[in-house]
C-alpha positions in Angstrom: 55.7 48.7 -137.6 57.4 49.9 -141.0 56.0 52.4 -143.8 54.3 49.4 -145.6 52.4 48.6 -142.4 51.2 52.5 -141.9 50.4 52.5 -145.4 47.9 49.3 -144.9 46.6 50.9 -142.2 45.8 53.8 -143.2 44.8 52.4 -146.7 42.0 50.3 -144.2 41.0 53.6 -142.5 40.0 54.9 -146.4 38.0 51.2 -146.8 36.4 51.4 -143.7 35.2 55.2 -144.5 33.9 54.4 -148.1 31.6 51.5 -146.6 30.2 53.6 -144.8 26.8 54.0 -147.1 26.3 57.9 -147.1 29.4 59.5 -146.5 31.2 56.7 -149.3 28.9 57.6 -152.0 29.5 60.7 -150.8 33.1 60.8 -151.3 32.9 58.9 -154.7 30.6 61.6 -156.0 32.8 64.7 -154.7 36.2 63.8 -155.7 34.8 63.6 -159.3 36.3 59.8 -160.3 39.6 60.9 -158.8 39.5 59.0 -155.3 39.1 55.5 -157.2 42.1 56.1 -159.5 43.7 57.1 -156.0 42.7 53.7 -154.4 43.8 51.6 -157.1 47.2 53.7 -157.4 47.5 52.9 -153.6 46.6 49.4 -153.7 49.6 49.0 -156.7 51.9 50.5 -154.4 50.9 48.1 -152.0 51.1 45.1 -154.1 54.9 45.9 -155.3 56.2 46.8 -152.1 54.4 44.2 -149.8 55.0 40.6 -149.0 51.1 40.1 -147.8 49.4 41.2 -151.1 46.0 39.8 -150.7 44.8 43.2 -149.4 45.9 44.9 -151.7 44.8 43.4 -154.6 40.9 43.6 -152.8 41.9 46.8 -153.0 42.5 47.4 -156.8 39.1 45.2 -157.2 37.0 47.4 -154.6 38.6 50.5 -156.1 37.5 49.5 -159.7 34.3 48.1 -158.9 33.4 50.4 -156.1 30.4 52.1 -157.5 28.1 49.2 -157.9 25.8 50.1 -155.0 25.6 46.2 -152.8 28.7 44.9 -154.3 31.1 47.3 -153.5 30.1 47.9 -150.1 30.1 44.3 -148.9 33.9 45.1 -151.2 34.8 47.8 -149.1 34.2 46.1 -145.8 36.2 43.0 -147.1 39.0 45.0 -148.1 39.4 46.8 -144.9 39.6 43.9 -142.8 42.2 42.5 -145.0 44.1 45.6 -144.8 43.8 46.4 -141.2 45.3 42.2 -140.5 48.0 42.7 -143.0 49.0 46.1 -141.7 49.0 45.2 -137.9 50.2 41.9 -138.0 53.8 40.9 -139.3 
């Protein structure tokens, strides 16, 4: 398992936590806007370093539109699934 696979699995865990309605909202609110920026940066690192780019591109999109109530929730779930799938499969 490479470092980028570990990064994708860790990012998938973070996206899964953000998909939880109350907990995800609290993370966004109490991070003072820094967490979505970190999420986008992790997505950019994944796009640059990885061969499989779909999960990282979705992570960037989820970081940008994650504050929209229902759309962000669906994006975080879809992104978590793609990141787990890319991180666990070679």
